[in-house]
N, C-alpha and C positions, 0 to 999 in steps of 0.2 A: 822718107815717107812720113805722113802724118800718123800720130799715135793711133787714131781711130782706124787706120788702115792696117795696123799691125796687131793691135790688141782688141780682139772681138769677143764679146760675151756669148756663151752658149746657154740660152735660157732653159734648155731641156735638162742639162746636167748641172746647172748652177755653178759653172766654172768657166774660165776663159777657154776659147778654142785653142787647140795646138797650133803653133806657128809652123806652117808647112812650106812657106816660101824659102827655099834654100839660100837665096841671096840675102834675105833679111836675117836668117839664122846665123849665117857666117858673119854678117856685120855686127850682130849682137855679141857673138862670141869674141870677136876682135876687141870690141869696146870693153868687155869684161875680162880680158885675158889676164891682166895684172891681178885682179881680184881673185881669179881662179888659182893663180900661182900662190898667193898668200893663203888661200884656203888649204891647199895641199901641204903647205909648210906646217900646218897645225898637226899633221900626222906624227910629228915628233913628240907630241904630248900623249899619244896613245899608249906607249909602253908603261908609263907611270900609272895611268888609270887602269890599264889591264892588270898590272901587278896588284893594285889595290883591290880589284874585284876578286882576284884569286883567294884573298885572305879575308874577304867580307862575306857573311852569310847571304845566300841568295834571297831569302825571304825573311820577313819580320812578323811576329805575332803580337797581340795585345793592343793593336790600334783600333780605335772606334771608326766605323765605316760611315763616311759622309761624303762620298766622292762620285756618286753616279749622277751624270748629267745628260742633258739632251739639247741638241740644237733645234731651234724653232725659227724658221725663216718667215719673213713677210712673203705672202703668196705672190707668185709670178703668173699672171694670167696667160694661158695658152689655149687655143681652140680644143686641144685634145684632153684638157684637164677640167675637172670640176673646180670652180672657185671656192676658196676656203676663207671664212671670215675669222676675225680675231676671236670672236666668241666660241667658234668651233674649236679653234686651237686651244683656247682656255679650257674648254670642257674635257678635251683629251688629256691635257697635262694634269688636270685635276683627277681624272680617272686613273692615270698612271701613278699618281702620288709622287712625282718627281719634283724635287725642291731646287735643283741646280739647272738653270736655263742659260743657253747661249743664243744671242741674237746678233746677226750681222748688220752692220751699217756700211754700205759701199760709198766711198767718196765720190764715185762716178754719179751717184744719185743724191748728192747733197741737197739738191733743190727740193727733194721729197722727204727731207729729214723728219717732218712731223708724222709721216706715215709710220716710221720706225719707232718714234717716241710713243705713239699711240699703242703700238704693240707692246712696248716695254711697260707702259702703264697697266696693261692687262695682267702683267705678272709681277706687280709690285710687292706681292707677299712672298715671292720667291727670291732666291739668290741669283742675280743675273750677271753674266759675263757678256760684255759688248765686244764684238770683234769688228774692228775697223779695217775694211778692205781697201787697199791702195789702188790708185790708177796712175797712169803715166803723167797725166796733166799735173797732179799734185806732187809727184816725185820731182818733176822739172821745175816747179815753182814753190819754193819754201814759204814765200809770203802767202800765197793762196792756201798752202797746207796749214799754216798757222791760223789763218782766218777760219777755215772749215773746221779744224779741230777745236777752235775756241767756241764755235757755234755748237758743236756736238757736246763738248765737255760741259758747257753751260746748261744745255738741255738735260744732261744726265745728272746734274747736281741734285743730291738728295735721293736719287733713285738707284744709282749704280755706283759701286766702289771699285770694280775690277774691269779693266779695258785691255784687250789684246790689240797691240799696234802692229798691223801688217799680218799678212796671211800667205803661207806657202812661198816664202820669200826667196827660196832657192830654185824656183821654177821661173824661167824667163818669160813664159807666157803670162805670168802674174805681174809682169811689168818691171821688176827690178833687174837691172843688168848685172849687178854685182852686190855682194853683201855690204860693201862699203857704202853704196847708195842707201841700203836699208839702215845702216848705223846713223847716217845723217838724217834720214827720215825720222827715226825713233828719237834722235836728239831734239828735233823740233817739238815733238810731243812732250818729251821730258822737261824741256825748258819752260813750256807753257804750263805744264802741271805744277812745276816748282813755284812758278810766279803767281798763279791764280787758283789752282785747284789741288791743294796739298793733300786732300783726303783720298784722291784717286790712286789706285794701285795699277801700274802699267806692266803688262806682260809682254815679253819678247822671247824668242825671236821668230817663232812661227815657222820653224823648219818642218818640211813635209817629208815623210818616209824615214827609214832608218839609214841616214847618210851621215856617218860619223865625222868625215872631214868638215861637212857644212855645219853640223851642230857644234863641233869643236870650235870652228872659226867664229861662230855666232856668240860664243861665251868667252873666248880667249882672243882679245883684240885690244887695241890701244885707244879706242874712242872714249870720250868722257861721258859715257852713259852707263846706266845700271838698271836691269830688269828687276821688278819686284817679285817675279816668278818666271821660270822658264816655261814657255809654251811650245809644244811639239804636236804636229799632226801625224801621230805615229800609226800609219796604216801598215798592215802586214798582209793584206789581201792577196798580193802577188805571190806569196809563199803558201797560200792555202790556209790550213788550220793555224790558229795562233800559237800552237806548240811547235810548229815546224821551224826549222832553223834557216838563218841567212848568215853566211860567214860564221858558222858555228854558234849563232846566237838565237835562242828562242825568245818569246815575248818578254819573259821576266828578265833575261839577260840584257835585252835591248833597253828596257826601262832602267835597269841598274846602270848601264853605260851613261845614259843621259843624266840620270840623277847624280852620279859621281862627278860628271863634268860640271854640272851646275854647282855642286858642293865645293869643288876646288877653284871655281872661278871667282874673281873679285868683281865681276861685272853682273852678277846675278845672285839673288837671294836663293837659299836652298829649298826651293819648292819646284816640283815638276807637275805641270798641268798638261794632260793629253786633251787637246781641244778639238780633235776630230779623229774618228775612226769609223769604218763601216766595211761591208762587203757588197760590191755591186751585184745586181741580179741578172740572171740569164733571161733572154727573150724580152728585154725591156728597152732595146734600142729605139730611138736615139737618146733615151733618158739615162741610160747607164753611163757613168763617168769614165768607164774603162772598157777594155775588150780583152778577149783571149781567155786563158785558163783561170783568171781570177774571178770570173763570173760564176756564181753559185745559184742553186735553187733556193726557194724561200725557206724550206725546212732546214737546210744546212746553214743558211744565214742566221736563223734563229739560234741554232746550236752554237755557232761560232761567237755570236754576240755574248751569250751568257759566259762562255769559257773565257773570252777576252777580259770581261769585267772581273771574273773570279781570279784570274791570274794577276791582273793589275792590283786587285785587293791583296792577294797573297804576297806580292812583292813588298808591300808596306811603304813604297816610295812614290806613290801617286797621290797628289793632293786632290785633283779632280780629273774625271774622265768623261768626255762627252761623245755620245753616239750622234753621228751626222746622217740623217736628221729625222724629225718626226714625220713629215710628209714629203715624199719624193718618189715618183714612179720607178726610178732606177735603182734605189737603194734604201729608201726610208722605211719606217715602221708601218706607214700607211700609204696605200696606192690611191691616188685621186684621178686616175685616168677614167674617162667616161663620165657617168652621171652620179656616181656614188663614191663615198669614202670607204675603202675596203681595208680593214685592219688585218695585217699579215700575222703569220705565226710569230715573227720577231716582236710584234707589239705585245703579245701575251707573255712571251718569255721575258721581255724587259719588265713588264708589269709584275710578274711573279718574282723576279729577281729583287726588285725594289722592296716588295712586301716582306720578303724573307730576310734580306741582309742589311737594308738601310738602317742605321742606328745600332747595329750589332757590333760585337767585339770579336775579333779573330782569335781563336784558341790554338788551332794547329793547322798545318798544311803539309801533306805528304804525297809521295808517289811511290807505290810499292813495286816489287819486282815484276809483277804482272802488268805494270803500266797503268794502274788505276790511280787517278788523282782524287784526293780527298781533302776538302777544306771544311773545317768545323768552326762554327761560330756560335755565339749565344746572343739571341735577340731578346726583346722584352717579354716574349712568351716562353722561351726555352731554348733548347739546342737545335741547331740546324747543321746538317752535314751534306755538302754538295759533292757528288761523285760522278766521275766520267772517265773515259779513255779517249785517246786521240786517234786510235785505230783499232779495229776488231771489236772484241768484247771482253768483259771481265766480270767479276762478281765481288760483292761485299756482304758481310754478315748483317742480318737484320733480326731484331728481337720482336717478340709478339706485341710489345707495347709501343713499337715505333710505327709511324705512318710514312708511306712513300708516295711522293708525287712527282710527276714529270716536270720538264722545264717550263711548261705552259700552265702548271697548276692543277692538272688533272690527276686523280688517284691512279696509282700503279698497282696492279694485282701482283701478289707474290706467290707464284706457283711452285717455287723451289724450296718451300719450307723455311729454312733458317738462312738462306742467302738470296740476294737480289741481283738480277742481271744488270750489268752496266754497259752502256754503249756510248757513242759519240754525243748523244743528247743527254745533258745533265739530268740526273735524278737526285731529288732531295730526300733525305731521311730526317724525320722530325720526331721529337718526343711529345708533340702536342698536335691537336687537330688543326687542319687547315681547310678553310671553306673557299672553294673556287667561285669567283663571281664573274666568269666569262659569259655573260648573258648573250653576247652577240656572236659568239663563235660556234 
């Protein structure tokens, strides 16, 4: 069958449709069988990394925080959605004060490259990561791939230094049949970069979810390529809260697994970029990118967002972490269904997070016997302590000269005297005043 009959894009959720034809799925698995065998052979590397993790501290302190990022996509017109201009996107990014932006460029839309470059120009005062999305046509034709990448790299010259090559490469609906195909795909980009664009930094491998065999295979292989940083789409939404475990690993442990693999690999610089994460929202079909128990309400999404970033910061092993994304009815910070742009709770929790932690220095991170997480940092104005529990309630001491605000920046009343109630929604303790500017909420 033709690629266009197999790989179809879902404009509602901004990802490819799941391949449901069983005959096609079996054919793809057969073609990728040997690659799958090689992937599982990398399991032999697990004990070495696992032993290393047992003797390595789970978290690191002292690092300066400059890792919070946001995906900002070119608007996809749909009848159910309000169109969004580049200027509106710019205004929201300015309000959020986020400095790290990710913008996708799909090879399937290379004819409209200037549209994406225009959006990039809108954010030239920001640090931009460009994510190049593959399609089957370019995977099958290395010459065409080189031509399209040359066009993209030339347009990015002087504007962008970091490019992620490929996305969600371990999902067949994203067009790669095996990781071997991806390695050859990345090789074309690397050879072009080395020949003509030496200032570009290329990120790989774009593994999605916590899949240790696939991530291990992506950094332990025999191909003549090397990533300038390891990119991972580290979603944990199917486990619920970011503190929940999967094969005994919470979010920090998952991050540390990926980081240590990158560190021991000769195919990757020791940097881990989490280039996508989010929680899909209940009652947003067909815009939600998933279904089932991973769907959450908007208030819980806002709480999980903050906790995910705080845990990633506490690990000390994440170079950048991007929320996917700014505007998306099914999972974004802003809902553009109907005639208005509605900023969700997550928008304000994200905004408050950046104002309090960006540029700060991590001092301590603890979890006490009552299950209360406490991350303390110092920003340009003073001390900030983020406190929360992953279930139930807890309490932390508070002194008369401290200010308490919730995860969306609103003051918290302290009715218990010298202690403050802590829930799943992060509360911040400050030794300085904080002025909330949520004019629209």
